[in-house]
A tleap script that builds the chain and sets N, CA, C and O, in Angstrom:
source leaprc.protein.ff14SB
mol = sequence {
  NMET GLN ALA VAL MET THR ASP ILE TYR LEU
  ASP ALA ASN ALA THR THR PRO THR LEU PRO
  ASN ALA VAL ASP ALA ALA CYS CYS THR MET
  GLN GLU GLN TYR GLY ASN PRO SER SER SER
  HIE CYS ALA GLY LEU ARG ALA ARG ALA MET
  MET GLU THR THR ARG GLU HIE ALA ARG ARG
  VAL LEU GLY GLY ALA PRO SER GLY ARG ILE
  LEU PHE THR SER GLY ALA THR GLU ALA ILE
  ALA ALA ALA CYS TRP GLY ALA ALA GLU ARG
  GLY GLY HIE GLN VAL LEU ALA ALA VAL GLU
  HIE SER ALA VAL ARG LEU ALA ALA GLU ALA
  CHIE
}
set mol.1.N position { 111.059 127.348 105.474 }
set mol.1.CA position { 110.543 128.000 104.424 }
set mol.1.C position { 110.242 129.596 105.016 }
set mol.1.O position { 109.714 129.902 106.085 }
set mol.2.N position { 110.768 130.494 103.933 }
set mol.2.CA position { 110.615 131.905 103.639 }
set mol.2.C position { 109.518 132.401 103.698 }
set mol.2.O position { 108.888 132.047 102.701 }
set mol.3.N position { 108.781 133.210 104.503 }
set mol.3.CA position { 107.672 134.062 104.076 }
set mol.3.C position { 107.789 134.713 102.827 }
set mol.3.O position { 108.694 134.669 101.993 }
set mol.4.N position { 106.880 135.230 102.841 }
set mol.4.CA position { 107.029 136.066 101.256 }
set mol.4.C position { 106.784 137.324 101.297 }
set mol.4.O position { 105.672 137.345 100.770 }
set mol.5.N position { 107.071 138.559 101.589 }
set mol.5.CA position { 106.208 139.948 101.608 }
set mol.5.C position { 105.777 140.682 100.682 }
set mol.5.O position { 106.565 141.235 99.915 }
set mol.6.N position { 104.536 140.817 100.585 }
set mol.6.CA position { 104.185 141.871 99.864 }
set mol.6.C position { 103.708 143.267 100.164 }
set mol.6.O position { 103.343 143.526 101.311 }
set mol.7.N position { 103.686 144.048 99.365 }
set mol.7.CA position { 103.822 145.881 99.419 }
set mol.7.C position { 102.332 145.810 100.015 }
set mol.7.O position { 101.434 145.053 99.644 }
set mol.8.N position { 102.289 146.721 100.965 }
set mol.8.CA position { 100.906 147.050 101.214 }
set mol.8.C position { 100.798 148.691 100.729 }
set mol.8.O position { 101.330 149.448 101.541 }
set mol.9.N position { 100.360 149.175 99.862 }
set mol.9.CA position { 100.359 150.874 99.713 }
set mol.9.C position { 99.439 151.442 100.190 }
set mol.9.O position { 98.330 151.043 99.834 }
set mol.10.N position { 99.494 152.394 101.008 }
set mol.10.CA position { 98.619 153.215 102.220 }
set mol.10.C position { 98.532 154.373 101.322 }
set mol.10.O position { 97.488 155.018 101.409 }
set mol.11.N position { 99.591 154.851 100.307 }
set mol.11.CA position { 99.325 156.437 100.074 }
set mol.11.C position { 98.125 156.738 98.867 }
set mol.11.O position { 98.435 157.090 97.729 }
set mol.12.N position { 97.240 156.612 99.150 }
set mol.12.CA position { 96.271 156.494 98.008 }
set mol.12.C position { 96.255 158.169 97.861 }
set mol.12.O position { 95.687 158.642 96.877 }
set mol.13.N position { 96.771 158.905 98.670 }
set mol.13.CA position { 96.303 160.505 98.244 }
set mol.13.C position { 97.231 160.924 97.331 }
set mol.13.O position { 97.063 162.070 96.914 }
set mol.14.N position { 98.324 160.204 96.834 }
set mol.14.CA position { 99.399 160.699 96.103 }
set mol.14.C position { 98.988 159.859 94.787 }
set mol.14.O position { 99.271 160.397 93.717 }
set mol.15.N position { 98.291 158.482 94.745 }
set mol.15.CA position { 98.427 157.653 93.713 }
set mol.15.C position { 97.668 156.509 93.967 }
set mol.15.O position { 97.917 156.019 95.068 }
set mol.16.N position { 96.508 155.705 93.063 }
set mol.16.CA position { 96.301 154.433 93.472 }
set mol.16.C position { 97.044 153.115 92.237 }
set mol.16.O position { 97.633 153.292 91.170 }
set mol.17.N position { 96.735 152.027 92.868 }
set mol.17.CA position { 97.137 151.040 91.809 }
set mol.17.C position { 96.134 151.349 90.765 }
set mol.17.O position { 95.041 151.817 91.086 }
set mol.18.N position { 96.477 151.092 89.421 }
set mol.18.CA position { 95.485 151.538 88.306 }
set mol.18.C position { 95.370 149.612 87.712 }
set mol.18.O position { 96.202 148.764 87.390 }
set mol.19.N position { 93.654 149.661 87.845 }
set mol.19.CA position { 93.419 148.097 87.567 }
set mol.19.C position { 93.781 147.778 86.511 }
set mol.19.O position { 93.937 148.562 85.575 }
set mol.20.N position { 94.060 146.072 86.459 }
set mol.20.CA position { 94.596 146.061 85.126 }
set mol.20.C position { 93.995 145.942 84.033 }
set mol.20.O position { 94.535 145.834 82.933 }
set mol.21.N position { 92.907 145.953 84.248 }
set mol.21.CA position { 91.793 146.076 83.019 }
set mol.21.C position { 91.701 147.202 82.471 }
set mol.21.O position { 91.855 147.237 81.250 }
set mol.22.N position { 91.519 148.021 82.948 }
set mol.22.CA position { 91.888 150.197 82.932 }
set mol.22.C position { 93.242 149.958 82.225 }
set mol.22.O position { 93.080 150.356 81.072 }
set mol.23.N position { 94.267 149.580 82.350 }
set mol.23.CA position { 95.708 149.787 81.764 }
set mol.23.C position { 95.825 148.600 80.163 }
set mol.23.O position { 96.559 148.752 79.186 }
set mol.24.N position { 95.089 147.790 80.359 }
set mol.24.CA position { 94.815 146.697 78.947 }
set mol.24.C position { 93.868 147.826 78.441 }
set mol.24.O position { 94.243 148.227 77.340 }
set mol.25.N position { 92.915 148.373 78.837 }
set mol.25.CA position { 91.994 149.304 78.005 }
set mol.25.C position { 92.992 150.283 77.069 }
set mol.25.O position { 93.198 150.210 75.858 }
set mol.26.N position { 93.507 151.168 77.999 }
set mol.26.CA position { 93.906 152.425 77.962 }
set mol.26.C position { 95.566 152.097 76.580 }
set mol.26.O position { 95.924 152.897 75.716 }
set mol.27.N position { 96.109 150.900 76.835 }
set mol.27.CA position { 96.990 150.503 76.164 }
set mol.27.C position { 96.450 149.985 74.696 }
set mol.27.O position { 97.040 150.165 73.631 }
set mol.28.N position { 95.270 149.343 74.868 }
set mol.28.CA position { 94.889 149.213 73.347 }
set mol.28.C position { 94.175 150.269 72.732 }
set mol.28.O position { 93.922 150.223 71.528 }
set mol.29.N position { 93.878 151.080 73.343 }
set mol.29.CA position { 93.256 152.713 72.769 }
set mol.29.C position { 94.614 153.145 72.248 }
set mol.29.O position { 94.762 153.314 71.038 }
set mol.30.N position { 95.494 153.309 72.997 }
set mol.30.CA position { 97.196 154.057 72.495 }
set mol.30.C position { 97.293 153.623 71.115 }
set mol.30.O position { 97.142 154.288 70.090 }
set mol.31.N position { 97.614 152.193 71.284 }
set mol.31.CA position { 98.413 151.608 69.877 }
set mol.31.C position { 97.126 151.915 68.898 }
set mol.31.O position { 97.437 152.115 67.724 }
set mol.32.N position { 95.743 151.980 69.213 }
set mol.32.CA position { 94.913 151.397 67.615 }
set mol.32.C position { 94.781 153.071 67.427 }
set mol.32.O position { 94.992 153.580 66.327 }
set mol.33.N position { 94.393 153.916 68.664 }
set mol.33.CA position { 94.405 155.284 67.787 }
set mol.33.C position { 95.055 156.377 68.560 }
set mol.33.O position { 95.079 156.343 69.790 }
set mol.34.N position { 95.550 157.286 67.912 }
set mol.34.CA position { 96.177 158.880 68.141 }
set mol.34.C position { 95.790 159.697 67.367 }
set mol.34.O position { 95.021 159.660 66.407 }
set mol.35.N position { 96.681 160.858 68.090 }
set mol.35.CA position { 96.042 162.195 66.930 }
set mol.35.C position { 95.488 163.236 68.469 }
set mol.35.O position { 94.945 162.975 69.542 }
set mol.36.N position { 95.975 164.397 67.826 }
set mol.36.CA position { 95.562 165.691 68.588 }
set mol.36.C position { 94.221 165.963 68.380 }
set mol.36.O position { 94.044 166.545 67.310 }
set mol.37.N position { 93.073 165.724 69.101 }
set mol.37.CA position { 91.751 165.944 69.221 }
set mol.37.C position { 91.234 167.244 69.062 }
set mol.37.O position { 90.056 167.527 68.844 }
set mol.38.N position { 91.951 167.829 69.153 }
set mol.38.CA position { 91.711 169.536 68.495 }
set mol.38.C position { 92.036 169.910 66.814 }
set mol.38.O position { 91.633 170.877 66.168 }
set mol.39.N position { 92.856 168.845 66.407 }
set mol.39.CA position { 93.256 169.107 64.991 }
set mol.39.C position { 92.195 168.499 63.800 }
set mol.39.O position { 91.759 167.349 63.850 }
set mol.40.N position { 91.864 169.445 62.747 }
set mol.40.CA position { 91.282 168.994 62.135 }
set mol.40.C position { 91.531 167.493 60.891 }
set mol.40.O position { 90.639 167.190 60.099 }
set mol.41.N position { 92.833 166.757 60.958 }
set mol.41.CA position { 93.423 166.291 60.033 }
set mol.41.C position { 92.513 164.587 60.439 }
set mol.41.O position { 91.969 164.414 61.529 }
set mol.42.N position { 92.524 163.669 59.490 }
set mol.42.CA position { 91.743 162.379 60.244 }
set mol.42.C position { 92.284 161.906 61.132 }
set mol.42.O position { 91.550 161.179 61.803 }
set mol.43.N position { 93.474 162.002 61.529 }
set mol.43.CA position { 94.044 161.618 62.924 }
set mol.43.C position { 93.210 161.823 64.047 }
set mol.43.O position { 92.584 161.029 64.749 }
set mol.44.N position { 93.367 163.435 64.079 }
set mol.44.CA position { 92.217 163.933 65.036 }
set mol.44.C position { 90.935 164.104 65.238 }
set mol.44.O position { 90.166 164.207 66.193 }
set mol.45.N position { 90.895 164.110 63.812 }
set mol.45.CA position { 89.373 163.754 64.040 }
set mol.45.C position { 88.638 162.379 64.756 }
set mol.45.O position { 87.745 162.243 65.591 }
set mol.46.N position { 89.540 161.390 63.938 }
set mol.46.CA position { 89.094 160.248 64.705 }
set mol.46.C position { 89.400 160.276 66.292 }
set mol.46.O position { 88.562 159.831 67.076 }
set mol.47.N position { 90.623 160.811 66.740 }
set mol.47.CA position { 90.568 161.100 68.075 }
set mol.47.C position { 89.197 161.673 69.005 }
set mol.47.O position { 88.499 161.083 69.830 }
set mol.48.N position { 89.158 162.843 68.571 }
set mol.48.CA position { 88.322 163.973 68.973 }
set mol.48.C position { 87.118 162.728 69.358 }
set mol.48.O position { 86.794 162.304 70.467 }
set mol.49.N position { 86.537 162.285 67.794 }
set mol.49.CA position { 85.416 160.678 67.978 }
set mol.49.C position { 85.018 160.176 69.080 }
set mol.49.O position { 83.936 160.146 69.667 }
set mol.50.N position { 86.554 159.593 69.376 }
set mol.50.CA position { 86.927 158.769 70.762 }
set mol.50.C position { 86.573 159.188 71.786 }
set mol.50.O position { 85.864 158.693 72.662 }
set mol.51.N position { 87.471 160.903 71.628 }
set mol.51.CA position { 86.985 161.403 73.018 }
set mol.51.C position { 85.489 161.854 73.557 }
set mol.51.O position { 85.082 161.893 74.719 }
set mol.52.N position { 84.991 162.091 72.662 }
set mol.52.CA position { 83.369 162.363 72.710 }
set mol.52.C position { 82.480 161.010 73.208 }
set mol.52.O position { 81.651 160.966 74.116 }
set mol.53.N position { 82.848 160.117 72.474 }
set mol.53.CA position { 82.024 158.564 72.734 }
set mol.53.C position { 82.873 158.357 74.212 }
set mol.53.O position { 82.121 158.035 75.132 }
set mol.54.N position { 84.031 158.463 74.513 }
set mol.54.CA position { 84.363 158.223 75.947 }
set mol.54.C position { 83.417 159.008 77.038 }
set mol.54.O position { 82.779 158.519 77.970 }
set mol.55.N position { 83.524 160.345 76.638 }
set mol.55.CA position { 82.956 161.657 77.432 }
set mol.55.C position { 81.447 160.840 77.927 }
set mol.55.O position { 81.343 160.466 79.096 }
set mol.56.N position { 80.354 160.617 76.966 }
set mol.56.CA position { 79.479 160.394 76.544 }
set mol.56.C position { 79.567 159.063 77.562 }
set mol.56.O position { 79.401 159.579 78.668 }
set mol.57.N position { 79.720 157.801 77.745 }
set mol.57.CA position { 79.907 156.978 78.368 }
set mol.57.C position { 80.149 157.440 79.925 }
set mol.57.O position { 79.401 157.252 80.884 }
set mol.58.N position { 81.341 158.061 79.887 }
set mol.58.CA position { 81.236 158.843 81.486 }
set mol.58.C position { 80.107 158.998 82.240 }
set mol.58.O position { 79.779 158.565 83.345 }
set mol.59.N position { 79.297 160.069 81.005 }
set mol.59.CA position { 78.445 160.856 81.745 }
set mol.59.C position { 77.165 159.666 81.960 }
set mol.59.O position { 76.209 159.959 82.678 }
set mol.60.N position { 77.227 158.576 81.408 }
set mol.60.CA position { 75.880 157.856 81.735 }
set mol.60.C position { 76.361 156.878 82.729 }
set mol.60.O position { 75.495 156.345 83.422 }
set mol.61.N position { 77.595 156.550 82.917 }
set mol.61.CA position { 78.260 155.839 83.948 }
set mol.61.C position { 77.592 156.738 85.435 }
set mol.61.O position { 76.721 156.470 86.263 }
set mol.62.N position { 78.602 157.989 85.201 }
set mol.62.CA position { 78.385 158.681 86.425 }
set mol.62.C position { 77.107 159.304 86.880 }
set mol.62.O position { 76.993 159.894 87.954 }
set mol.63.N position { 75.851 159.093 85.734 }
set mol.63.CA position { 74.247 159.772 86.082 }
set mol.63.C position { 74.489 161.185 85.743 }
set mol.63.O position { 73.843 162.031 86.360 }
set mol.64.N position { 75.362 161.564 84.816 }
set mol.64.CA position { 75.340 163.096 84.555 }
set mol.64.C position { 73.928 163.396 83.747 }
set mol.64.O position { 73.238 162.636 83.068 }
set mol.65.N position { 73.785 164.611 84.036 }
set mol.65.CA position { 72.650 165.117 82.912 }
set mol.65.C position { 73.172 165.139 81.539 }
set mol.65.O position { 74.302 165.579 81.330 }
set mol.66.N position { 72.208 164.562 80.301 }
set mol.66.CA position { 72.878 165.174 78.963 }
set mol.66.C position { 73.691 165.744 78.703 }
set mol.66.O position { 74.794 165.604 78.174 }
set mol.67.N position { 72.876 166.749 79.268 }
set mol.67.CA position { 73.777 168.474 78.991 }
set mol.67.C position { 74.798 168.900 79.888 }
set mol.67.O position { 75.278 170.020 79.717 }
set mol.68.N position { 75.180 168.219 80.763 }
set mol.68.CA position { 76.527 168.342 81.841 }
set mol.68.C position { 77.856 167.670 80.906 }
set mol.68.O position { 77.968 166.710 80.143 }
set mol.69.N position { 78.704 168.661 81.386 }
set mol.69.CA position { 79.948 168.691 80.765 }
set mol.69.C position { 80.723 167.599 81.863 }
set mol.69.O position { 80.639 167.501 83.088 }
set mol.70.N position { 81.678 166.673 80.629 }
set mol.70.CA position { 82.653 165.906 81.242 }
set mol.70.C position { 83.965 166.798 81.035 }
set mol.70.O position { 84.107 167.325 79.932 }
set mol.71.N position { 84.864 166.986 81.952 }
set mol.71.CA position { 86.455 167.257 81.346 }
set mol.71.C position { 87.345 166.133 81.577 }
set mol.71.O position { 87.240 165.522 82.640 }
set mol.72.N position { 88.007 165.865 80.914 }
set mol.72.CA position { 89.385 165.258 81.621 }
set mol.72.C position { 90.386 165.643 81.926 }
set mol.72.O position { 91.106 166.040 81.010 }
set mol.73.N position { 90.739 165.689 82.873 }
set mol.73.CA position { 91.945 166.067 83.127 }
set mol.73.C position { 93.110 165.229 83.740 }
set mol.73.O position { 92.767 164.191 84.306 }
set mol.74.N position { 94.615 165.572 83.704 }
set mol.74.CA position { 95.561 164.683 83.638 }
set mol.74.C position { 95.859 164.549 85.065 }
set mol.74.O position { 96.833 163.808 85.200 }
set mol.75.N position { 95.444 164.936 86.081 }
set mol.75.CA position { 95.886 164.837 87.571 }
set mol.75.C position { 95.483 165.634 88.362 }
set mol.75.O position { 95.160 166.765 87.998 }
set mol.76.N position { 95.412 165.270 89.525 }
set mol.76.CA position { 94.415 165.981 90.549 }
set mol.76.C position { 94.725 167.841 90.764 }
set mol.76.O position { 93.825 168.639 91.023 }
set mol.77.N position { 95.841 168.123 90.624 }
set mol.77.CA position { 96.229 169.638 90.617 }
set mol.77.C position { 95.691 170.412 89.782 }
set mol.77.O position { 95.574 171.630 89.914 }
set mol.78.N position { 95.096 169.324 88.275 }
set mol.78.CA position { 94.656 170.196 87.362 }
set mol.78.C position { 93.139 170.131 87.649 }
set mol.78.O position { 92.494 171.177 87.701 }
set mol.79.N position { 92.685 169.196 87.794 }
set mol.79.CA position { 91.118 168.943 88.772 }
set mol.79.C position { 90.945 170.061 89.284 }
set mol.79.O position { 90.266 170.904 88.697 }
set mol.80.N position { 91.533 170.313 90.506 }
set mol.80.CA position { 91.327 171.058 91.285 }
set mol.80.C position { 91.275 172.513 90.878 }
set mol.80.O position { 90.304 173.206 91.180 }
set mol.81.N position { 92.206 172.940 90.263 }
set mol.81.CA position { 92.251 174.383 89.617 }
set mol.81.C position { 91.318 174.385 88.546 }
set mol.81.O position { 91.089 175.564 88.275 }
set mol.82.N position { 90.686 173.642 87.827 }
set mol.82.CA position { 89.696 173.591 87.373 }
set mol.82.C position { 87.943 173.718 87.746 }
set mol.82.O position { 87.013 174.228 87.122 }
set mol.83.N position { 88.028 172.926 89.192 }
set mol.83.CA position { 87.019 173.305 90.055 }
set mol.83.C position { 87.023 174.450 90.557 }
set mol.83.O position { 85.951 175.019 90.762 }
set mol.84.N position { 88.293 175.076 90.885 }
set mol.84.CA position { 88.175 176.221 91.688 }
set mol.84.C position { 87.722 177.199 90.865 }
set mol.84.O position { 86.785 177.888 91.269 }
set mol.85.N position { 88.201 177.409 89.772 }
set mol.85.CA position { 87.825 178.576 88.776 }
set mol.85.C position { 86.609 177.995 88.277 }
set mol.85.O position { 86.038 178.628 87.389 }
set mol.86.N position { 86.100 176.919 88.668 }
set mol.86.CA position { 84.705 177.187 87.797 }
set mol.86.C position { 83.718 177.648 89.056 }
set mol.86.O position { 82.643 178.229 88.914 }
set mol.87.N position { 84.088 177.410 89.827 }
set mol.87.CA position { 83.332 178.209 90.916 }
set mol.87.C position { 83.349 179.468 91.155 }
set mol.87.O position { 82.460 180.177 91.626 }
set mol.88.N position { 84.633 179.788 90.736 }
set mol.88.CA position { 84.950 181.722 91.133 }
set mol.88.C position { 84.161 182.159 89.865 }
set mol.88.O position { 83.620 183.263 89.922 }
set mol.89.N position { 84.042 181.493 88.831 }
set mol.89.CA position { 83.338 182.128 87.476 }
set mol.89.C position { 82.046 181.976 87.709 }
set mol.89.O position { 81.297 182.502 86.885 }
set mol.90.N position { 81.458 181.275 88.801 }
set mol.90.CA position { 79.503 181.515 88.978 }
set mol.90.C position { 79.499 182.382 90.002 }
set mol.90.O position { 78.408 182.771 90.421 }
set mol.91.N position { 80.490 182.763 90.491 }
set mol.91.CA position { 80.413 184.281 91.190 }
set mol.91.C position { 80.411 183.972 93.029 }
set mol.91.O position { 80.952 183.131 93.746 }
set mol.92.N position { 79.910 184.617 93.160 }
set mol.92.CA position { 80.336 184.320 95.054 }
set mol.92.C position { 81.633 184.585 95.589 }
set mol.92.O position { 82.420 185.444 95.192 }
set mol.93.N position { 81.823 183.587 96.736 }
set mol.93.CA position { 83.442 183.772 97.221 }
set mol.93.C position { 83.510 182.550 97.622 }
set mol.93.O position { 82.572 181.879 98.052 }
set mol.94.N position { 84.825 182.168 97.468 }
set mol.94.CA position { 85.453 180.642 97.629 }
set mol.94.C position { 85.604 180.742 99.783 }
set mol.94.O position { 85.889 181.808 100.328 }
set mol.95.N position { 85.397 179.707 100.428 }
set mol.95.CA position { 85.568 179.507 101.607 }
set mol.95.C position { 86.614 178.598 101.621 }
set mol.95.O position { 86.418 177.560 100.990 }
set mol.96.N position { 87.803 178.749 102.252 }
set mol.96.CA position { 88.989 177.978 102.359 }
set mol.96.C position { 89.133 177.231 103.555 }
set mol.96.O position { 88.854 177.900 104.550 }
set mol.97.N position { 89.504 175.975 103.801 }
set mol.97.CA position { 90.220 175.670 105.353 }
set mol.97.C position { 91.290 175.932 105.555 }
set mol.97.O position { 91.930 176.111 104.519 }
set mol.98.N position { 91.923 176.070 106.598 }
set mol.98.CA position { 93.163 176.258 106.919 }
set mol.98.C position { 94.452 175.643 106.478 }
set mol.98.O position { 95.562 176.137 106.280 }
set mol.99.N position { 93.669 173.583 106.311 }
set mol.99.CA position { 94.509 173.309 106.147 }
set mol.99.C position { 94.200 172.235 104.857 }
set mol.99.O position { 94.243 171.016 104.693 }
set mol.100.N position { 93.823 173.568 103.957 }
set mol.100.CA position { 93.713 172.685 102.255 }
set mol.100.C position { 95.258 172.544 101.992 }
set mol.100.O position { 96.235 172.911 102.645 }
set mol.101.N position { 95.101 171.773 100.610 }
set mol.101.CA position { 96.071 171.480 99.871 }
set mol.101.C position { 96.801 172.507 99.361 }
set mol.101.O position { 95.975 173.300 98.909 }
set mol.102.N position { 97.866 172.913 99.191 }
set mol.102.CA position { 98.393 174.081 98.454 }
set mol.102.C position { 97.927 174.066 96.886 }
set mol.102.O position { 98.028 175.138 96.289 }
set mol.103.N position { 97.448 172.988 96.208 }
set mol.103.CA position { 97.027 173.504 95.459 }
set mol.103.C position { 95.627 174.026 94.683 }
set mol.103.O position { 95.270 174.346 93.549 }
set mol.104.N position { 94.996 173.887 96.214 }
set mol.104.CA position { 93.401 174.523 96.156 }
set mol.104.C position { 93.839 176.060 96.832 }
set mol.104.O position { 93.320 177.076 96.369 }
set mol.105.N position { 94.291 176.096 97.345 }
set mol.105.CA position { 94.765 177.285 97.651 }
set mol.105.C position { 95.510 178.245 96.942 }
set mol.105.O position { 95.105 179.358 97.280 }
set mol.106.N position { 96.513 178.331 96.024 }
set mol.106.CA position { 96.746 178.592 94.478 }
set mol.106.C position { 95.940 178.739 93.714 }
set mol.106.O position { 95.734 179.853 93.232 }
set mol.107.N position { 95.270 177.716 93.386 }
set mol.107.CA position { 93.814 177.984 92.515 }
set mol.107.C position { 93.133 178.947 92.589 }
set mol.107.O position { 92.869 179.726 91.673 }
set mol.108.N position { 92.709 179.001 93.919 }
set mol.108.CA position { 91.763 179.874 94.439 }
set mol.108.C position { 92.171 181.333 94.336 }
set mol.108.O position { 91.300 182.104 93.932 }
set mol.109.N position { 93.564 181.910 94.693 }
set mol.109.CA position { 94.275 182.731 94.805 }
set mol.109.C position { 94.676 183.349 93.541 }
set mol.109.O position { 95.107 184.491 93.377 }
set mol.110.N position { 94.462 182.386 92.626 }
set mol.110.CA position { 95.182 183.248 90.954 }
set mol.110.C position { 93.746 183.157 90.636 }
set mol.110.O position { 93.605 183.339 89.427 }
set mol.111.N position { 92.625 182.949 91.230 }
set mol.111.CA position { 90.860 183.278 89.955 }
set mol.111.C position { 90.523 184.310 90.906 }
set mol.111.O position { 89.500 184.979 90.755 }
savepdb mol mol.pdb
quit
């Protein structure tokens, strides 16, 4: 009998496997709901309502303050930029380690 090899994925810095129930929820939502949440037409208004409901749910799950802002991003580089720019807008200065990821350095330099 031949042994079956299974993948062991160790590059969680780049991406992580998505949980099957998260994939199912996302696919169901994308099939049922579409539209630009910034648009004022019916599909856009429904998408906006769903996005706000999701923000509120995330806020509760994460224990955020009711007035706290939840920002969804498409990936790590976008999230890093938003965090760096948000910190810069609050004033002061930013201190970066010499080994920071280039996305952090570039975001900090751009603001």
